C-alpha positions, 0 to 999 in steps of 0.5 A, a space after each residue: 499500500 502506498 504511503 506517498 503524498 502529493 508534493 510540490 514540483 519545479 518547473 523548468 522553463 515554464 511560467 513563474 508561478 508567483 506571477 500567476 498568483 499575482 494575476 489571479 489576485 488582480 482579477 479577483 480584485 477587479 471582480 470584487 469592485 463590482 461585488 463591493 458595489 452590489 454589497 453596498 446596495 444590499 447593506 443599504 437595503 439591510 440598514 433601511 429594514 433594520 437588518 444590518 446590525 453586526 454586518 459591517 460593510 468592510 467585513 463584507 468587502 474583505 469576505 468578497 475579495 477573499 472568496 473571489 480569489 479562492 474560488 479563482 485559484 481552486 478553478 485554475 488549480 484543478 482545471 483551467 491550467 489543464 486547457 491545452 491553450 492555457 498549458 501551452 502559454 504557461 509551458 506546464 504540460 499535463 501529464 496526469 493519468 494512468 500509464 502502463 510501463 514496460 521496463 528493461 533492466 540492464 547489465 553493467 556492460 548495458 547488455 539486457 538483464 531482465 524485463 519487468 512491467 507495471 503501472 504508473 499513476 500520475 496525479 498532478 495539479 497546478 502546484 503539486 504532483 505525485 507518481 505512484 508505480 506498482 509492479 508485482 514485486 514492489 511499489 514506488 512513490 515520488 518524493 521530488 520532481 521537476 517538469 521541463 518544457 521542451 519544444 522540440 523533444 516534448 516535455 521531460 520529467 525528472 523525479 526522485 522516488 522511494 521503492 518499498 518492496 512487497 513483504 513477501 520479497 525476501 531478496 528485495 530491500 527498500 531503496 531510492 532511485 531516479 527516473 527521467 522520462 521524455 513524453 511525446 508531444 501528444 502525451 500518449 506515450 513516454 520513453 526513459 531511463 532510471 537508476 537505483 541505489 541504496 540496496 539495489 544498484 540497478 539501472 535500465 530503460 522504461 517505456 510508458 503508454 497511456 491507459 486513461 486520464 
């Protein structure tokens, strides 16, 4: 069973995330102007009928700005950045989904050693990501990652993971490793490589094929 959590990831060559937050706040402030005007009318009506006690107009205004910003950020974080035109402008690719993975472990002289297969689930939002890989022998969870936009080769994912073997795998031990995947421009497949340390000391190649989003 996986014990990993969603974690922040770096974006190399993409749009500065802090600027996105500032732009969203500017939009929220603009929208709140209209909301404040509407609130002023509502407050006046409440006051007219003696219902405005304990509901200061300033408090209503602050709640309006905060709610608009939180709402905009939630929509952006969950949905808007995934739109192809938005993702292209921000240079942050959406690679979330379920993938089948075929691996080829190599010997020190780079000759084939053995093959393995499994699935990788990538859960991604605007500011967080998690990779969960499972095979018949073990499960791996990412602990750090970075996405790099590449106009020529497609996007590249670099990640550090922790592998935990199944309890019945007596000859396997927990270890850390690193992977690098290059995703095709249509984001339906990926190719890459990995290497392990701290108890495994193996390396090899991986091929991913999208199963579903």
